[in-house]
C-alpha positions in Angstrom: 0.5 -12.2 1.1 0.7 -8.4 1.1 2.9 -6.6 -1.5 3.6 -3.0 -0.7 5.0 -0.3 -2.9 5.9 3.0 -1.3 7.4 6.1 -3.0 7.4 9.8 -3.3 7.3 11.9 -6.5 9.9 14.6 -7.1 8.4 16.6 -10.0 5.3 18.6 -8.9 4.5 19.7 -12.4 4.0 16.1 -13.5 2.5 14.7 -10.3 -1.1 15.0 -11.2 -0.6 13.3 -14.5 1.5 10.6 -12.8 -1.2 10.0 -10.2 -3.8 9.6 -13.0 -1.6 7.1 -14.7 -0.9 5.1 -11.6 -4.4 5.1 -10.2 -6.2 4.8 -13.5 -4.0 2.5 -15.6 -1.2 0.9 -13.6 -3.4 -0.4 -10.7 -6.1 -1.9 -12.9 -3.3 -3.6 -15.0 -1.7 -5.1 -11.9 -4.9 -6.4 -10.4 -5.4 -8.2 -13.8 -2.2 -10.2 -13.3 -2.8 -13.9 -12.3 -2.1 -14.1 -8.6 -3.1 -10.5 -7.8 -6.4 -10.4 -5.8 -6.8 -6.8 -4.7 -5.0 -3.5 -5.1 -5.5 -0.1 -3.4 -3.6 3.1 -3.4 -3.1 5.6 -0.5 -1.6 9.0 0.2 0.2 10.0 3.4 -1.5 12.6 5.5 1.7 14.0 6.9 5.5 13.8 6.3 7.9 11.3 7.8 7.2 8.5 5.3 6.9 8.0 1.5 4.0 10.1 0.2 2.3 7.2 -1.7 1.6 3.6 -0.7 0.1 0.8 -2.8 -1.1 -2.3 -1.0 -1.8 -5.5 -3.0 -3.0 -8.9 -1.9 -1.1 -11.5 -4.0 -0.4 -15.2 -3.9 3.3 -14.9 -3.4 6.8 -13.9 -4.7 6.4 -16.1 -7.8 3.7 -13.7 -9.1 6.2 -10.8 -8.9 8.9 -12.8 -10.8 6.5 -13.8 -13.6 6.4 -12.6 -17.2 2.7 -11.5 -16.9 3.6 -9.1 -14.0 6.5 -7.6 -16.0 4.4 -7.4 -19.2 1.7 -5.4 -17.4 4.1 -2.9 -16.0 5.1 -4.4 -12.7 8.4 -3.5 -11.1 8.9 -0.2 -13.0 7.2 3.1 -13.7 8.4 3.6 -17.3 8.7 7.2 -18.2 7.9 8.2 -14.6 10.9 6.3 -13.1 13.3 9.3 -13.0 10.8 11.2 -10.8 10.3 8.4 -8.3 12.1 8.9 -5.0 12.1 7.0 -1.7 10.9 3.9 -3.5 10.5 0.7 -1.4 9.0 -2.7 -2.2 8.2 -5.4 0.3 6.4 -8.7 0.5 4.8 -9.5 3.8 3.0 -12.4 5.3 1.0 -12.6 8.5 -2.1 -10.6 7.6 -5.2 -12.7 7.8 -7.3 -12.8 5.7 -6.0 -9.8 3.8 -5.2 -6.1 4.0 -8.3 -4.1 5.0 -10.5 -2.4 2.4 -10.2 1.2 3.4 -13.1 3.3 2.1 -13.8 7.0 1.9 -13.9 8.5 5.4 -11.5 5.8 6.8 -7.7 5.9 7.4 -5.0 3.3 7.1 -2.4 3.4 9.9 1.0 1.8 9.6 3.8 1.5 12.1 7.0 -0.5 12.4 7.5 0.3 16.1 5.2 -2.4 17.5 1.4 -2.8 17.9 1.1 -0.8 21.1 0.7 2.6 19.4 -2.2 1.3 17.4 -3.7 -0.6 20.3 -3.7 2.5 22.4 -5.9 4.1 19.8 -8.5 1.3 20.4 -7.5 -0.5 17.2 -6.8 -4.2 16.5 -3.4 -4.1 14.7 -2.5 -6.8 12.2 1.1 -7.9 12.2 3.0 -8.3 9.0 6.4 -10.0 8.6 8.7 -9.1 5.6 9.6 -12.2 3.7 11.0 -10.9 0.4 12.2 -7.8 -1.5 13.8 -5.2 0.7 12.7 -6.9 4.0 12.7 -3.5 5.7 11.1 -2.8 7.9 11.2 -6.4 9.0 7.9 -6.1 10.9 5.0 -3.8 10.5 1.5 -3.4 12.0 -1.5 -2.0 10.2 -5.0 -1.1 11.1 -7.9 0.9 9.6 -10.5 3.0 11.3 -13.0 5.7 10.6 -11.1 8.9 10.4 -13.7 10.6 12.6 -13.0 8.1 15.4 -9.3 9.0 15.5 -7.7 11.8 17.4 -6.3 14.7 15.4 -4.3 12.7 12.8 -1.6 15.3 12.7 -0.9 14.6 16.4 -0.5 10.8 16.2 2.8 9.5 17.5 5.7 10.0 15.0 6.0 6.3 14.4 2.4 5.9 13.2 1.9 6.8 9.6 -1.7 7.7 8.5 -2.8 7.2 4.9 -6.0 8.2 3.2 -7.3 6.1 0.3 -6.7 7.5 -3.2 -8.6 4.7 -4.9 -11.2 2.2 -4.0 -9.8 -1.3 -3.5 -9.8 -3.0 -6.8 -10.6 -6.7 -6.9 -9.5 -9.2 -9.5 -12.3 -10.6 -11.7 -10.9 -14.0 -10.8 -11.2 -13.3 -7.1 -14.8 -12.1 -7.3 -15.8 -14.9 -9.7 -14.8 -17.5 -7.3 
């Protein structure tokens, strides 16, 4: 399943420090939770959506309700919480086998308006269906591509949200071991 966390950050003077915490400490802690397989963090290229997106491959909702997840910082941002805005969490199924590994030079594209906008860009969108947490948007489609192969990203349809990777995709030691 795909667990997404989306948010923006309201305090520009602390944003760099917050990003260092989230990318350098929180993501590695989460991917160490039993049932987490991969984690990757993204930043939106333009407005119209939350600025930050984290995409995790997990076993299911039980992982997010577990003590280990809470003990390792899941579900809250501690001292950063008061600066978090536009915060959304969803659990999706339907992506097979997992969310794409988006590398430097690539872009992740998300839309909730249907697969056509991504297909018209020559991409193969993967459908996701919200099954827990906010359950909104109920359906989403995602695809990744080389940024150089995309038209001007600032001129994509409004309903397509482009994100660049902020981190490499982290993989659980359990996932790579076997």
